[in-house]
PDB file with SEQRES, HELIX, SHEET and CRYST1 records, atoms N, CA, C and O in Angstrom:
SEQRES   1 A   87  MET THR ASP VAL ILE PRO ALA ASP PRO ALA GLN ALA LEU          
SEQRES   2 A   87  LEU SER LEU TYR ASP GLU ALA ASP LEU PRO ARG ASN ALA          
SEQRES   3 A   87  TYR LEU GLY ASP GLY SER PRO ILE ASP GLU ALA ASP LEU          
SEQRES   4 A   87  ALA ALA ALA LYS ALA ALA TYR ASP GLU ALA ALA TYR GLY          
SEQRES   5 A   87  PHE PRO TRP ARG ARG GLY ASP LEU MET ILE ILE ASN ASN          
SEQRES   6 A   87  MET LEU CYS ALA HIS GLY ARG ASP PRO PHE THR GLY ALA          
SEQRES   7 A   87  ARG ARG ILE LEU VAL ALA MET THR ALA                          
HELIX    1 AA1 PRO A    9  LEU A   16  1                                   8    
HELIX    2 AA2 GLU A   19  ASP A   21  5                                   3    
HELIX    3 AA3 GLU A   36  ALA A   49  1                                  14    
CRYST1    1.000    1.000    1.000  90.00  90.00  90.00 P 1           1          
ATOM      1  N   MET A   1      20.238 -13.150   0.778  1.00  0.00           N  
ATOM      2  CA  MET A   1      19.732 -11.804   0.957  1.00  0.00           C  
ATOM      3  C   MET A   1      20.643 -11.057   1.919  1.00  0.00           C  
ATOM      4  O   MET A   1      21.314 -11.647   2.767  1.00  0.00           O  
ATOM      5  N   THR A   2      20.643  -9.744   1.756  1.00  0.00           N  
ATOM      6  CA  THR A   2      21.454  -8.922   2.650  1.00  0.00           C  
ATOM      7  C   THR A   2      20.555  -8.153   3.596  1.00  0.00           C  
ATOM      8  O   THR A   2      19.336  -8.120   3.424  1.00  0.00           O  
ATOM      9  N   ASP A   3      21.157  -7.543   4.588  1.00  0.00           N  
ATOM     10  CA  ASP A   3      20.419  -6.708   5.520  1.00  0.00           C  
ATOM     11  C   ASP A   3      20.277  -5.283   5.011  1.00  0.00           C  
ATOM     12  O   ASP A   3      19.664  -4.447   5.675  1.00  0.00           O  
ATOM     13  N   VAL A   4      20.837  -4.997   3.841  1.00  0.00           N  
ATOM     14  CA  VAL A   4      20.797  -3.652   3.277  1.00  0.00           C  
ATOM     15  C   VAL A   4      19.606  -3.540   2.334  1.00  0.00           C  
ATOM     16  O   VAL A   4      19.391  -4.414   1.495  1.00  0.00           O  
ATOM     17  N   ILE A   5      18.829  -2.463   2.472  1.00  0.00           N  
ATOM     18  CA  ILE A   5      17.706  -2.237   1.562  1.00  0.00           C  
ATOM     19  C   ILE A   5      18.279  -1.783   0.230  1.00  0.00           C  
ATOM     20  O   ILE A   5      19.060  -0.833   0.195  1.00  0.00           O  
ATOM     21  N   PRO A   6      17.917  -2.428  -0.856  1.00  0.00           N  
ATOM     22  CA  PRO A   6      18.464  -2.047  -2.160  1.00  0.00           C  
ATOM     23  C   PRO A   6      18.015  -0.652  -2.582  1.00  0.00           C  
ATOM     24  O   PRO A   6      16.956  -0.178  -2.170  1.00  0.00           O  
ATOM     25  N   ALA A   7      18.825  -0.007  -3.401  1.00  0.00           N  
ATOM     26  CA  ALA A   7      18.508   1.342  -3.873  1.00  0.00           C  
ATOM     27  C   ALA A   7      17.224   1.348  -4.685  1.00  0.00           C  
ATOM     28  O   ALA A   7      16.486   2.334  -4.653  1.00  0.00           O  
ATOM     29  N   ASP A   8      16.940   0.288  -5.404  1.00  0.00           N  
ATOM     30  CA  ASP A   8      15.734   0.213  -6.219  1.00  0.00           C  
ATOM     31  C   ASP A   8      14.927  -1.019  -5.799  1.00  0.00           C  
ATOM     32  O   ASP A   8      15.127  -2.102  -6.348  1.00  0.00           O  
ATOM     33  N   PRO A   9      14.026  -0.866  -4.838  1.00  0.00           N  
ATOM     34  CA  PRO A   9      13.271  -2.028  -4.355  1.00  0.00           C  
ATOM     35  C   PRO A   9      12.493  -2.756  -5.444  1.00  0.00           C  
ATOM     36  O   PRO A   9      12.364  -3.979  -5.395  1.00  0.00           O  
ATOM     37  N   ALA A  10      11.975  -2.029  -6.418  1.00  0.00           N  
ATOM     38  CA  ALA A  10      11.221  -2.683  -7.494  1.00  0.00           C  
ATOM     39  C   ALA A  10      12.101  -3.669  -8.244  1.00  0.00           C  
ATOM     40  O   ALA A  10      11.685  -4.796  -8.512  1.00  0.00           O  
ATOM     41  N   GLN A  11      13.300  -3.256  -8.580  1.00  0.00           N  
ATOM     42  CA  GLN A  11      14.210  -4.150  -9.301  1.00  0.00           C  
ATOM     43  C   GLN A  11      14.618  -5.336  -8.430  1.00  0.00           C  
ATOM     44  O   GLN A  11      14.760  -6.456  -8.920  1.00  0.00           O  
ATOM     45  N   ALA A  12      14.805  -5.081  -7.140  1.00  0.00           N  
ATOM     46  CA  ALA A  12      15.148  -6.171  -6.229  1.00  0.00           C  
ATOM     47  C   ALA A  12      14.018  -7.200  -6.182  1.00  0.00           C  
ATOM     48  O   ALA A  12      14.273  -8.403  -6.217  1.00  0.00           O  
ATOM     49  N   LEU A  13      12.773  -6.732  -6.103  1.00  0.00           N  
ATOM     50  CA  LEU A  13      11.632  -7.658  -6.095  1.00  0.00           C  
ATOM     51  C   LEU A  13      11.536  -8.414  -7.409  1.00  0.00           C  
ATOM     52  O   LEU A  13      11.247  -9.611  -7.424  1.00  0.00           O  
ATOM     53  N   LEU A  14      11.781  -7.709  -8.526  1.00  0.00           N  
ATOM     54  CA  LEU A  14      11.703  -8.368  -9.831  1.00  0.00           C  
ATOM     55  C   LEU A  14      12.806  -9.406 -10.016  1.00  0.00           C  
ATOM     56  O   LEU A  14      12.685 -10.299 -10.854  1.00  0.00           O  
ATOM     57  N   SER A  15      13.877  -9.291  -9.240  1.00  0.00           N  
ATOM     58  CA  SER A  15      14.923 -10.316  -9.319  1.00  0.00           C  
ATOM     59  C   SER A  15      14.493 -11.587  -8.590  1.00  0.00           C  
ATOM     60  O   SER A  15      15.072 -12.653  -8.797  1.00  0.00           O  
ATOM     61  N   LEU A  16      13.464 -11.471  -7.726  1.00  0.00           N  
ATOM     62  CA  LEU A  16      12.978 -12.610  -6.954  1.00  0.00           C  
ATOM     63  C   LEU A  16      11.662 -13.179  -7.468  1.00  0.00           C  
ATOM     64  O   LEU A  16      11.406 -14.376  -7.334  1.00  0.00           O  
ATOM     65  N   TYR A  17      10.819 -12.317  -8.060  1.00  0.00           N  
ATOM     66  CA  TYR A  17       9.472 -12.716  -8.456  1.00  0.00           C  
ATOM     67  C   TYR A  17       9.170 -12.308  -9.885  1.00  0.00           C  
ATOM     68  O   TYR A  17       9.762 -11.360 -10.401  1.00  0.00           O  
ATOM     69  N   ASP A  18       8.253 -13.017 -10.529  1.00  0.00           N  
ATOM     70  CA  ASP A  18       7.710 -12.573 -11.805  1.00  0.00           C  
ATOM     71  C   ASP A  18       6.860 -11.340 -11.544  1.00  0.00           C  
ATOM     72  O   ASP A  18       6.321 -11.179 -10.449  1.00  0.00           O  
ATOM     73  N   GLU A  19       6.736 -10.469 -12.537  1.00  0.00           N  
ATOM     74  CA  GLU A  19       5.974  -9.235 -12.361  1.00  0.00           C  
ATOM     75  C   GLU A  19       4.546  -9.513 -11.866  1.00  0.00           C  
ATOM     76  O   GLU A  19       4.047  -8.801 -10.995  1.00  0.00           O  
ATOM     77  N   ALA A  20       3.899 -10.527 -12.408  1.00  0.00           N  
ATOM     78  CA  ALA A  20       2.521 -10.850 -12.022  1.00  0.00           C  
ATOM     79  C   ALA A  20       2.408 -11.299 -10.571  1.00  0.00           C  
ATOM     80  O   ALA A  20       1.315 -11.274 -10.005  1.00  0.00           O  
ATOM     81  N   ASP A  21       3.528 -11.711  -9.954  1.00  0.00           N  
ATOM     82  CA  ASP A  21       3.509 -12.206  -8.578  1.00  0.00           C  
ATOM     83  C   ASP A  21       3.960 -11.162  -7.552  1.00  0.00           C  
ATOM     84  O   ASP A  21       4.076 -11.466  -6.365  1.00  0.00           O  
ATOM     85  N   LEU A  22       4.212  -9.940  -8.008  1.00  0.00           N  
ATOM     86  CA  LEU A  22       4.621  -8.897  -7.068  1.00  0.00           C  
ATOM     87  C   LEU A  22       3.488  -8.610  -6.086  1.00  0.00           C  
ATOM     88  O   LEU A  22       2.316  -8.752  -6.436  1.00  0.00           O  
ATOM     89  N   PRO A  23       3.826  -8.209  -4.865  1.00  0.00           N  
ATOM     90  CA  PRO A  23       2.786  -7.987  -3.863  1.00  0.00           C  
ATOM     91  C   PRO A  23       1.826  -6.849  -4.210  1.00  0.00           C  
ATOM     92  O   PRO A  23       0.668  -6.887  -3.795  1.00  0.00           O  
ATOM     93  N   ARG A  24       2.267  -5.853  -4.947  1.00  0.00           N  
ATOM     94  CA  ARG A  24       1.395  -4.754  -5.369  1.00  0.00           C  
ATOM     95  C   ARG A  24       1.538  -4.629  -6.872  1.00  0.00           C  
ATOM     96  O   ARG A  24       2.458  -3.979  -7.367  1.00  0.00           O  
ATOM     97  N   ASN A  25       0.627  -5.252  -7.592  1.00  0.00           N  
ATOM     98  CA  ASN A  25       0.717  -5.249  -9.040  1.00  0.00           C  
ATOM     99  C   ASN A  25      -0.684  -5.230  -9.617  1.00  0.00           C  
ATOM    100  O   ASN A  25      -1.579  -5.902  -9.106  1.00  0.00           O  
ATOM    101  N   ALA A  26      -0.880  -4.462 -10.678  1.00  0.00           N  
ATOM    102  CA  ALA A  26      -2.195  -4.384 -11.322  1.00  0.00           C  
ATOM    103  C   ALA A  26      -2.004  -4.156 -12.809  1.00  0.00           C  
ATOM    104  O   ALA A  26      -0.989  -3.614 -13.247  1.00  0.00           O  
ATOM    105  N   TYR A  27      -2.987  -4.573 -13.570  1.00  0.00           N  
ATOM    106  CA  TYR A  27      -3.004  -4.385 -15.015  1.00  0.00           C  
ATOM    107  C   TYR A  27      -4.321  -3.758 -15.415  1.00  0.00           C  
ATOM    108  O   TYR A  27      -5.272  -3.752 -14.633  1.00  0.00           O  
ATOM    109  N   LEU A  28      -4.386  -3.232 -16.627  1.00  0.00           N  
ATOM    110  CA  LEU A  28      -5.651  -2.767 -17.178  1.00  0.00           C  
ATOM    111  C   LEU A  28      -6.555  -3.970 -17.418  1.00  0.00           C  
ATOM    112  O   LEU A  28      -6.089  -5.109 -17.394  1.00  0.00           O  
ATOM    113  N   GLY A  29      -7.829  -3.731 -17.647  1.00  0.00           N  
ATOM    114  CA  GLY A  29      -8.796  -4.807 -17.836  1.00  0.00           C  
ATOM    115  C   GLY A  29      -8.441  -5.760 -18.964  1.00  0.00           C  
ATOM    116  O   GLY A  29      -8.825  -6.929 -18.929  1.00  0.00           O  
ATOM    117  N   ASP A  30      -7.707  -5.272 -19.972  1.00  0.00           N  
ATOM    118  CA  ASP A  30      -7.326  -6.145 -21.089  1.00  0.00           C  
ATOM    119  C   ASP A  30      -6.015  -6.886 -20.837  1.00  0.00           C  
ATOM    120  O   ASP A  30      -5.528  -7.609 -21.707  1.00  0.00           O  
ATOM    121  N   GLY A  31      -5.438  -6.704 -19.631  1.00  0.00           N  
ATOM    122  CA  GLY A  31      -4.199  -7.394 -19.283  1.00  0.00           C  
ATOM    123  C   GLY A  31      -2.935  -6.627 -19.620  1.00  0.00           C  
ATOM    124  O   GLY A  31      -1.838  -7.089 -19.306  1.00  0.00           O  
ATOM    125  N   SER A  32      -3.060  -5.467 -20.252  1.00  0.00           N  
ATOM    126  CA  SER A  32      -1.868  -4.691 -20.591  1.00  0.00           C  
ATOM    127  C   SER A  32      -1.405  -3.883 -19.371  1.00  0.00           C  
ATOM    128  O   SER A  32      -2.200  -3.574 -18.483  1.00  0.00           O  
ATOM    129  N   PRO A  33      -0.102  -3.545 -19.341  1.00  0.00           N  
ATOM    130  CA  PRO A  33       0.417  -2.806 -18.187  1.00  0.00           C  
ATOM    131  C   PRO A  33      -0.156  -1.391 -18.118  1.00  0.00           C  
ATOM    132  O   PRO A  33      -0.530  -0.816 -19.140  1.00  0.00           O  
ATOM    133  N   ILE A  34      -0.221  -0.843 -16.923  1.00  0.00           N  
ATOM    134  CA  ILE A  34      -0.683   0.526 -16.719  1.00  0.00           C  
ATOM    135  C   ILE A  34       0.496   1.464 -16.920  1.00  0.00           C  
ATOM    136  O   ILE A  34       1.576   1.244 -16.372  1.00  0.00           O  
ATOM    137  N   ASP A  35       0.284   2.508 -17.705  1.00  0.00           N  
ATOM    138  CA  ASP A  35       1.330   3.475 -18.005  1.00  0.00           C  
ATOM    139  C   ASP A  35       1.846   4.130 -16.719  1.00  0.00           C  
ATOM    140  O   ASP A  35       1.060   4.447 -15.827  1.00  0.00           O  
ATOM    141  N   GLU A  36       3.157   4.332 -16.624  1.00  0.00           N  
ATOM    142  CA  GLU A  36       3.761   4.929 -15.430  1.00  0.00           C  
ATOM    143  C   GLU A  36       3.166   6.307 -15.114  1.00  0.00           C  
ATOM    144  O   GLU A  36       2.968   6.634 -13.944  1.00  0.00           O  
ATOM    145  N   ALA A  37       2.875   7.122 -16.148  1.00  0.00           N  
ATOM    146  CA  ALA A  37       2.288   8.449 -15.917  1.00  0.00           C  
ATOM    147  C   ALA A  37       0.897   8.320 -15.311  1.00  0.00           C  
ATOM    148  O   ALA A  37       0.523   9.116 -14.450  1.00  0.00           O  
ATOM    149  N   ASP A  38       0.124   7.322 -15.749  1.00  0.00           N  
ATOM    150  CA  ASP A  38      -1.205   7.097 -15.189  1.00  0.00           C  
ATOM    151  C   ASP A  38      -1.117   6.643 -13.737  1.00  0.00           C  
ATOM    152  O   ASP A  38      -1.922   7.060 -12.904  1.00  0.00           O  
ATOM    153  N   LEU A  39      -0.145   5.792 -13.433  1.00  0.00           N  
ATOM    154  CA  LEU A  39       0.060   5.374 -12.046  1.00  0.00           C  
ATOM    155  C   LEU A  39       0.450   6.560 -11.168  1.00  0.00           C  
ATOM    156  O   LEU A  39      -0.019   6.682 -10.036  1.00  0.00           O  
ATOM    157  N   ALA A  40       1.308   7.428 -11.691  1.00  0.00           N  
ATOM    158  CA  ALA A  40       1.729   8.616 -10.935  1.00  0.00           C  
ATOM    159  C   ALA A  40       0.539   9.539 -10.688  1.00  0.00           C  
ATOM    160  O   ALA A  40       0.419  10.114  -9.606  1.00  0.00           O  
ATOM    161  N   ALA A  41      -0.345   9.686 -11.681  1.00  0.00           N  
ATOM    162  CA  ALA A  41      -1.533  10.527 -11.522  1.00  0.00           C  
ATOM    163  C   ALA A  41      -2.471   9.933 -10.472  1.00  0.00           C  
ATOM    164  O   ALA A  41      -3.040  10.670  -9.666  1.00  0.00           O  
ATOM    165  N   ALA A  42      -2.639   8.613 -10.473  1.00  0.00           N  
ATOM    166  CA  ALA A  42      -3.498   7.962  -9.477  1.00  0.00           C  
ATOM    167  C   ALA A  42      -2.909   8.136  -8.081  1.00  0.00           C  
ATOM    168  O   ALA A  42      -3.643   8.412  -7.132  1.00  0.00           O  
ATOM    169  N   LYS A  43      -1.589   7.977  -7.945  1.00  0.00           N  
ATOM    170  CA  LYS A  43      -0.941   8.167  -6.642  1.00  0.00           C  
ATOM    171  C   LYS A  43      -1.112   9.602  -6.158  1.00  0.00           C  
ATOM    172  O   LYS A  43      -1.372   9.835  -4.978  1.00  0.00           O  
ATOM    173  N   ALA A  44      -0.967  10.564  -7.067  1.00  0.00           N  
ATOM    174  CA  ALA A  44      -1.133  11.971  -6.688  1.00  0.00           C  
ATOM    175  C   ALA A  44      -2.556  12.238  -6.213  1.00  0.00           C  
ATOM    176  O   ALA A  44      -2.756  12.988  -5.257  1.00  0.00           O  
ATOM    177  N   ALA A  45      -3.550  11.633  -6.869  1.00  0.00           N  
ATOM    178  CA  ALA A  45      -4.947  11.808  -6.454  1.00  0.00           C  
ATOM    179  C   ALA A  45      -5.178  11.210  -5.075  1.00  0.00           C  
ATOM    180  O   ALA A  45      -5.850  11.819  -4.243  1.00  0.00           O  
ATOM    181  N   TYR A  46      -4.626  10.020  -4.820  1.00  0.00           N  
ATOM    182  CA  TYR A  46      -4.745   9.406  -3.485  1.00  0.00           C  
ATOM    183  C   TYR A  46      -4.070  10.283  -2.431  1.00  0.00           C  
ATOM    184  O   TYR A  46      -4.621  10.494  -1.351  1.00  0.00           O  
ATOM    185  N   ASP A  47      -2.874  10.793  -2.746  1.00  0.00           N  
ATOM    186  CA  ASP A  47      -2.154  11.632  -1.792  1.00  0.00           C  
ATOM    187  C   ASP A  47      -2.948  12.904  -1.478  1.00  0.00           C  
ATOM    188  O   ASP A  47      -2.979  13.348  -0.330  1.00  0.00           O  
ATOM    189  N   GLU A  48      -3.588  13.489  -2.496  1.00  0.00           N  
ATOM    190  CA  GLU A  48      -4.359  14.710  -2.298  1.00  0.00           C  
ATOM    191  C   GLU A  48      -5.596  14.464  -1.433  1.00  0.00           C  
ATOM    192  O   GLU A  48      -5.991  15.328  -0.649  1.00  0.00           O  
ATOM    193  N   ALA A  49      -6.199  13.296  -1.575  1.00  0.00           N  
ATOM    194  CA  ALA A  49      -7.425  12.982  -0.833  1.00  0.00           C  
ATOM    195  C   ALA A  49      -7.146  12.349   0.532  1.00  0.00           C  
ATOM    196  O   ALA A  49      -8.073  12.132   1.312  1.00  0.00           O  
ATOM    197  N   ALA A  50      -5.899  12.057   0.821  1.00  0.00           N  
ATOM    198  CA  ALA A  50      -5.558  11.367   2.071  1.00  0.00           C  
ATOM    199  C   ALA A  50      -5.878  12.233   3.285  1.00  0.00           C  
ATOM    200  O   ALA A  50      -5.769  13.458   3.255  1.00  0.00           O  
ATOM    201  N   TYR A  51      -6.269  11.560   4.331  1.00  0.00           N  
ATOM    202  CA  TYR A  51      -6.578  12.214   5.601  1.00  0.00           C  
ATOM    203  C   TYR A  51      -5.778  11.506   6.687  1.00  0.00           C  
ATOM    204  O   TYR A  51      -5.783  10.278   6.767  1.00  0.00           O  
ATOM    205  N   GLY A  52      -5.111  12.261   7.501  1.00  0.00           N  
ATOM    206  CA  GLY A  52      -4.331  11.671   8.582  1.00  0.00           C  
ATOM    207  C   GLY A  52      -4.614  12.388   9.892  1.00  0.00           C  
ATOM    208  O   GLY A  52      -5.096  13.521   9.906  1.00  0.00           O  
ATOM    209  N   PHE A  53      -4.316  11.732  10.961  1.00  0.00           N  
ATOM    210  CA  PHE A  53      -4.506  12.318  12.284  1.00  0.00           C  
ATOM    211  C   PHE A  53      -3.558  11.633  13.256  1.00  0.00           C  
ATOM    212  O   PHE A  53      -3.148  10.494  13.031  1.00  0.00           O  
ATOM    213  N   PRO A  54      -3.209  12.326  14.342  1.00  0.00           N  
ATOM    214  CA  PRO A  54      -2.330  11.702  15.337  1.00  0.00           C  
ATOM    215  C   PRO A  54      -3.123  10.709  16.197  1.00  0.00           C  
ATOM    216  O   PRO A  54      -4.169  11.044  16.752  1.00  0.00           O  
ATOM    217  N   TRP A  55      -2.613   9.510  16.290  1.00  0.00           N  
ATOM    218  CA  TRP A  55      -3.250   8.495  17.122  1.00  0.00           C  
ATOM    219  C   TRP A  55      -2.893   8.735  18.582  1.00  0.00           C  
ATOM    220  O   TRP A  55      -1.796   9.190  18.907  1.00  0.00           O  
ATOM    221  N   ARG A  56      -3.839   8.421  19.446  1.00  0.00           N  
ATOM    222  CA  ARG A  56      -3.603   8.492  20.884  1.00  0.00           C  
ATOM    223  C   ARG A  56      -3.900   7.132  21.493  1.00  0.00           C  
ATOM    224  O   ARG A  56      -4.646   6.334  20.927  1.00  0.00           O  
ATOM    225  N   ARG A  57      -3.320   6.881  22.630  1.00  0.00           N  
ATOM    226  CA  ARG A  57      -3.550   5.620  23.326  1.00  0.00           C  
ATOM    227  C   ARG A  57      -5.054   5.385  23.488  1.00  0.00           C  
ATOM    228  O   ARG A  57      -5.785   6.272  23.927  1.00  0.00           O  
ATOM    229  N   GLY A  58      -5.505   4.184  23.129  1.00  0.00           N  
ATOM    230  CA  GLY A  58      -6.912   3.818  23.260  1.00  0.00           C  
ATOM    231  C   GLY A  58      -7.753   4.116  22.035  1.00  0.00           C  
ATOM    232  O   GLY A  58      -8.931   3.760  22.005  1.00  0.00           O  
ATOM    233  N   ASP A  59      -7.175   4.771  21.004  1.00  0.00           N  
ATOM    234  CA  ASP A  59      -7.940   5.061  19.792  1.00  0.00           C  
ATOM    235  C   ASP A  59      -8.366   3.774  19.103  1.00  0.00           C  
ATOM    236  O   ASP A  59      -7.677   2.757  19.182  1.00  0.00           O  
ATOM    237  N   LEU A  60      -9.492   3.828  18.434  1.00  0.00           N  
ATOM    238  CA  LEU A  60     -10.064   2.703  17.706  1.00  0.00           C  
ATOM    239  C   LEU A  60     -10.488   3.197  16.342  1.00  0.00           C  
ATOM    240  O   LEU A  60     -11.053   4.285  16.224  1.00  0.00           O  
ATOM    241  N   MET A  61     -10.225   2.416  15.309  1.00  0.00           N  
ATOM    242  CA  MET A  61     -10.647   2.781  13.969  1.00  0.00           C  
ATOM    243  C   MET A  61     -11.566   1.697  13.433  1.00  0.00           C  
ATOM    244  O   MET A  61     -11.267   0.507  13.525  1.00  0.00           O  
ATOM    245  N   ILE A  62     -12.685   2.124  12.874  1.00  0.00           N  
ATOM    246  CA  ILE A  62     -13.598   1.212  12.199  1.00  0.00           C  
ATOM    247  C   ILE A  62     -13.769   1.760  10.785  1.00  0.00           C  
ATOM    248  O   ILE A  62     -14.110   2.929  10.608  1.00  0.00           O  
ATOM    249  N   ILE A  63     -13.534   0.923   9.788  1.00  0.00           N  
ATOM    250  CA  ILE A  63     -13.648   1.365   8.396  1.00  0.00           C  
ATOM    251  C   ILE A  63     -14.518   0.407   7.608  1.00  0.00           C  
ATOM    252  O   ILE A  63     -14.659  -0.763   7.962  1.00  0.00           O  
ATOM    253  N   ASN A  64     -15.086   0.908   6.559  1.00  0.00           N  
ATOM    254  CA  ASN A  64     -15.850   0.099   5.619  1.00  0.00           C  
ATOM    255  C   ASN A  64     -14.970  -0.081   4.382  1.00  0.00           C  
ATOM    256  O   ASN A  64     -14.776   0.863   3.616  1.00  0.00           O  
ATOM    257  N   ASN A  65     -14.447  -1.267   4.188  1.00  0.00           N  
ATOM    258  CA  ASN A  65     -13.531  -1.525   3.071  1.00  0.00           C  
ATOM    259  C   ASN A  65     -14.177  -1.287   1.710  1.00  0.00           C  
ATOM    260  O   ASN A  65     -13.472  -1.060   0.727  1.00  0.00           O  
ATOM    261  N   MET A  66     -15.498  -1.335   1.638  1.00  0.00           N  
ATOM    262  CA  MET A  66     -16.177  -1.124   0.369  1.00  0.00           C  
ATOM    263  C   MET A  66     -16.308   0.368   0.036  1.00  0.00           C  
ATOM    264  O   MET A  66     -16.556   0.719  -1.118  1.00  0.00           O  
ATOM    265  N   LEU A  67     -16.147   1.232   1.013  1.00  0.00           N  
ATOM    266  CA  LEU A  67     -16.340   2.663   0.802  1.00  0.00           C  
ATOM    267  C   LEU A  67     -15.058   3.478   0.782  1.00  0.00           C  
ATOM    268  O   LEU A  67     -15.081   4.631   0.351  1.00  0.00           O  
ATOM    269  N   CYS A  68     -13.954   2.927   1.226  1.00  0.00           N  
ATOM    270  CA  CYS A  68     -12.744   3.738   1.289  1.00  0.00           C  
ATOM    271  C   CYS A  68     -11.507   2.902   1.003  1.00  0.00           C  
ATOM    272  O   CYS A  68     -11.462   1.693   1.231  1.00  0.00           O  
ATOM    273  N   ALA A  69     -10.518   3.599   0.500  1.00  0.00           N  
ATOM    274  CA  ALA A  69      -9.186   3.008   0.388  1.00  0.00           C  
ATOM    275  C   ALA A  69      -8.483   3.363   1.690  1.00  0.00           C  
ATOM    276  O   ALA A  69      -8.664   4.467   2.203  1.00  0.00           O  
ATOM    277  N   HIS A  70      -7.704   2.468   2.222  1.00  0.00           N  
ATOM    278  CA  HIS A  70      -7.049   2.773   3.486  1.00  0.00           C  
ATOM    279  C   HIS A  70      -5.647   2.209   3.490  1.00  0.00           C  
ATOM    280  O   HIS A  70      -5.317   1.282   2.749  1.00  0.00           O  
ATOM    281  N   GLY A  71      -4.853   2.782   4.324  1.00  0.00           N  
ATOM    282  CA  GLY A  71      -3.469   2.350   4.474  1.00  0.00           C  
ATOM    283  C   GLY A  71      -2.889   3.051   5.677  1.00  0.00           C  
ATOM    284  O   GLY A  71      -3.619   3.607   6.498  1.00  0.00           O  
ATOM    285  N   ARG A  72      -1.593   3.024   5.780  1.00  0.00           N  
ATOM    286  CA  ARG A  72      -0.960   3.715   6.896  1.00  0.00           C  
ATOM    287  C   ARG A  72       0.418   4.170   6.478  1.00  0.00           C  
ATOM    288  O   ARG A  72       1.032   3.604   5.574  1.00  0.00           O  
ATOM    289  N   ASP A  73       0.888   5.189   7.143  1.00  0.00           N  
ATOM    290  CA  ASP A  73       2.256   5.649   6.956  1.00  0.00           C  
ATOM    291  C   ASP A  73       3.169   4.738   7.759  1.00  0.00           C  
ATOM    292  O   ASP A  73       2.704   4.039   8.659  1.00  0.00           O  
ATOM    293  N   PRO A  74       4.454   4.734   7.450  1.00  0.00           N  
ATOM    294  CA  PRO A  74       5.386   3.903   8.234  1.00  0.00           C  
ATOM    295  C   PRO A  74       5.286   4.226   9.723  1.00  0.00           C  
ATOM    296  O   PRO A  74       5.028   5.367  10.109  1.00  0.00           O  
ATOM    297  N   PHE A  75       5.491   3.215  10.540  1.00  0.00           N  
ATOM    298  CA  PHE A  75       5.325   3.347  11.978  1.00  0.00           C  
ATOM    299  C   PHE A  75       6.485   2.670  12.689  1.00  0.00           C  
ATOM    300  O   PHE A  75       6.954   1.614  12.262  1.00  0.00           O  
ATOM    301  N   THR A  76       6.942   3.278  13.769  1.00  0.00           N  
ATOM    302  CA  THR A  76       7.924   2.630  14.634  1.00  0.00           C  
ATOM    303  C   THR A  76       7.395   2.672  16.050  1.00  0.00           C  
ATOM    304  O   THR A  76       6.633   3.569  16.409  1.00  0.00           O  
ATOM    305  N   GLY A  77       7.789   1.722  16.841  1.00  0.00           N  
ATOM    306  CA  GLY A  77       7.341   1.674  18.226  1.00  0.00           C  
ATOM    307  C   GLY A  77       6.441   0.482  18.477  1.00  0.00           C  
ATOM    308  O   GLY A  77       6.104  -0.271  17.563  1.00  0.00           O  
ATOM    309  N   ALA A  78       6.063   0.327  19.723  1.00  0.00           N  
ATOM    310  CA  ALA A  78       5.206  -0.797  20.112  1.00  0.00           C  
ATOM    311  C   ALA A  78       3.768  -0.515  19.705  1.00  0.00           C  
ATOM    312  O   ALA A  78       3.299   0.616  19.828  1.00  0.00           O  
ATOM    313  N   ARG A  79       3.078  -1.516  19.230  1.00  0.00           N  
ATOM    314  CA  ARG A  79       1.665  -1.382  18.919  1.00  0.00           C  
ATOM    315  C   ARG A  79       1.003  -2.740  19.029  1.00  0.00           C  
ATOM    316  O   ARG A  79       1.666  -3.775  18.967  1.00  0.00           O  
ATOM    317  N   ARG A  80      -0.288  -2.728  19.189  1.00  0.00           N  
ATOM    318  CA  ARG A  80      -1.084  -3.944  19.297  1.00  0.00           C  
ATOM    319  C   ARG A  80      -2.206  -3.843  18.276  1.00  0.00           C  
ATOM    320  O   ARG A  80      -2.957  -2.868  18.282  1.00  0.00           O  
ATOM    321  N   ILE A  81      -2.332  -4.822  17.409  1.00  0.00           N  
ATOM    322  CA  ILE A  81      -3.349  -4.803  16.367  1.00  0.00           C  
ATOM    323  C   ILE A  81      -4.364  -5.893  16.639  1.00  0.00           C  
ATOM    324  O   ILE A  81      -4.010  -7.063  16.783  1.00  0.00           O  
ATOM    325  N   LEU A  82      -5.611  -5.511  16.709  1.00  0.00           N  
ATOM    326  CA  LEU A  82      -6.709  -6.455  16.847  1.00  0.00           C  
ATOM    327  C   LEU A  82      -7.617  -6.248  15.642  1.00  0.00           C  
ATOM    328  O   LEU A  82      -7.968  -5.111  15.327  1.00  0.00           O  
ATOM    329  N   VAL A  83      -8.001  -7.316  14.969  1.00  0.00           N  
ATOM    330  CA  VAL A  83      -8.798  -7.194  13.757  1.00  0.00           C  
ATOM    331  C   VAL A  83     -10.024  -8.065  13.864  1.00  0.00           C  
ATOM    332  O   VAL A  83      -9.949  -9.206  14.319  1.00  0.00           O  
ATOM    333  N   ALA A  84     -11.160  -7.528  13.443  1.00  0.00           N  
ATOM    334  CA  ALA A  84     -12.392  -8.285  13.310  1.00  0.00           C  
ATOM    335  C   ALA A  84     -12.997  -7.922  11.971  1.00  0.00           C  
ATOM    336  O   ALA A  84     -13.061  -6.742  11.627  1.00  0.00           O  
ATOM    337  N   MET A  85     -13.441  -8.897  11.212  1.00  0.00           N  
ATOM    338  CA  MET A  85     -14.040  -8.641   9.914  1.00  0.00           C  
ATOM    339  C   MET A  85     -15.425  -9.260   9.864  1.00  0.00           C  
ATOM    340  O   MET A  85     -15.677 -10.313  10.450  1.00  0.00           O  
ATOM    341  N   THR A  86     -16.306  -8.592   9.160  1.00  0.00           N  
ATOM    342  CA  THR A  86     -17.655  -9.087   9.004  1.00  0.00           C  
ATOM    343  C   THR A  86     -18.180  -8.737   7.621  1.00  0.00           C  
ATOM    344  O   THR A  86     -17.641  -7.851   6.957  1.00  0.00           O  
ATOM    345  N   ALA A  87     -19.196  -9.403   7.194  1.00  0.00           N  
ATOM    346  CA  ALA A  87     -19.784  -9.122   5.882  1.00  0.00           C  
ATOM    347  C   ALA A  87     -21.090  -8.392   6.046  1.00  0.00           C  
ATOM    348  O   ALA A  87     -21.742  -8.064   5.055  1.00  0.00           O  
TER     349      ALA A  87                                                      
END                                                                             
């Protein structure tokens, strides 16, 4: 492996893994691939509904994984992550 990020990360991952083993991969219920246009539409809907805010020192986030999709934008700098999960 090199220290350079490839121009096409998807192709780089596919050179290392089978499609079914990719870290972010999904199929339709019948096992067929999801159309690229449908994936783009889903991404656009997520982007439109996304909510962001500036974090401040001492902030705490509590989320219900069953009620929301969550993620984060790229981050640089020092941070400390503490996680607790419950059912």
